[in-house]
Each structure stands twice: as structure tokens, then as C-alpha cells.
N, C-alpha and C positions, 0 to 999 in steps of 0.2 A: 459457416462461421466467419465472422467479421471483427471480432474483438476477443482476444484471449486475456484482457486485462481483468482486474478484481472488479467486480459489479456488486458483490454482497457476500453474505455468508449465512450459514445455518446454525443455530443451537437448538437442540431438541426439537420442540414443534414449533419454533419462532425464526423467521428469518429477516435480516436486515438488509436492506439495498441503499446504494447511494441514491442521492436525489439528483438524477441525470437520466436522459432519454435512453440510452444503451441498457442502464442498469433496470429500468422500468421495462424495456421490452423483454430482458431476461427473465423477470420474475414471472412473466407468463408462460414461462417453459420449464422453470426449475423451482425446487422447494414449494410445490403445488400443495394444497391443504395444509397450508401452515399459516400462522399469524403473522402477516407481513408487516414490517415496520420500515417506513422510509426515513434514513437518517437525513438530519437536517443541513447537510452539506454534501458536494460531490466529492470524486475521488481526485480531482484537479490538486495539484499540490499547494497550490496558493492558497484554495479554500481549505484544505487540511491544516496548513499551517496557520490561517486566520482562526480556525475553529480551536487549535490546539494552543494557540498565543505563544506559539514556539516556532523558530525556524528549523528547517531541516539539519542545519550544520551544528545546532544545539541539541540535538537528540541522538544518544549514542546507539551504536548498531553492534550486534554481536548475539550469541546463542542466549544468553542470559535475557538481553533486551527482547529477543524474538518469543522466549518463553513466556515473559512479562507479558507482553503485547497480546499473544493467544488467551493468557488468562483474563486480561482486561476485556477483551471482546466476548469472550465465554460468559462471564460475569455481567457485562454490559455496564461498564463504568462510563457514564456518558460525558463527563470532563476529560477523561485520560483516552477516550476512544480515539479522536483524532490523531493524537501522538502515537497511538498503537498503530494506526492504519498506516502511518509514514515509516513506522519501523517494519511493518510487513511487507508494503509495497516494494520498499527497497530492497528487504531482504529474500524476496521472491522474484517479481517481475524484474528488478533492475540487476540482480544478481544474474539472472540468467540471460540477460542482454549483453552485459559487460563483465569480461573476466576481471577486470581491475575491482569492480564492486564485489564481485562473488568471493575474491581474496580477502578483501576488508570484512566480510562476514567471516570467512574461514579464520582470519587472523583474530575475530573476536570471541573464538571458541572459550578461551578462558577469562577474557577480560573485554569488557565493552569498550568500543573505541568510537570517537564522534566521526563522522564521514568528512573525507578532506573536500576541499574547493573543487579539486579535479574530479570527484566523484559527483558531486552537485552538478558541476558541468555537463558531465555526460548525460545525467539524468533529464535536464533542461534542454539540451539539444539533440536528444533521441530522435524526435521527428525529423529534424534537419538531416542527421546523420544517415537514418536509414533511407532518406529519399535520395541523397548523394549515392548511396551504395546502389539502390534499386535503377538510376539512371546510369551508372557507370557501365 
């Protein structure tokens, strides 16, 4: 395993994958014998924000936002899907990397909250931060 990031998802007999090399490779091994749809964007934050026509700092996070994002992808609303992915990725992958972001999600149990600039900065600098830790 070289990547444990979100590559795609499965709903009933239809699989959806990001438009990127790693996702296309993953599609050869998971969700076989399904109708495969390649999404018109990659999982890159900038590409998702462009497709959503919204910046991450304007998209609320929390349990209600996560529930809505899951429903959006389950019923596949093409216009709302990019923003839903932004919520899902931040609520899962980023929350597992950073306690600060995990706490932001937990704090959103009863009320959605916009991510802080500190959270966005951590997400943007993940590669640099992890490389520095690896070299230490």
C-alpha cells in the first residue's frame, strides 16, 4: 500500500473514482464488476474547490455537514459532490492526521463550524510537515 487517501467510493453497483493515476490504479483492485464512473476532477484540494466553486474556509464542518455530504455522494448530486468531498476528506483523512482538526469535527457535533485558517494551513502543509518529521 502506497496511498491510504480517498480514491473513490461505492454505492450499490456503481463505483466512483477521482480522475487521477492512483485512483485509476485502485479501480483495478477494488469495486470490481461495478459500473465505474470517473469523476471530472481529482482529489486535490484546489481542483475540488474549483469544481465546488467554494473555498474550504467557507464550507462548514461537523456531524451534520458530514451526514449531508454522505447523502450527497450516495444519491450523487453532481453539483454538490465536490463540496461533499471537501467535507469528507477533512472529516476523515485530515482529522486522523491532526488532533486539532479532529477536535474541530468533534466540536461540530451539535453545530457545524467553518474550519479555521489554522486547520486549512495544517492541511496545506501536511506533506512538508510529515517530511520534516520523517527526517528528524
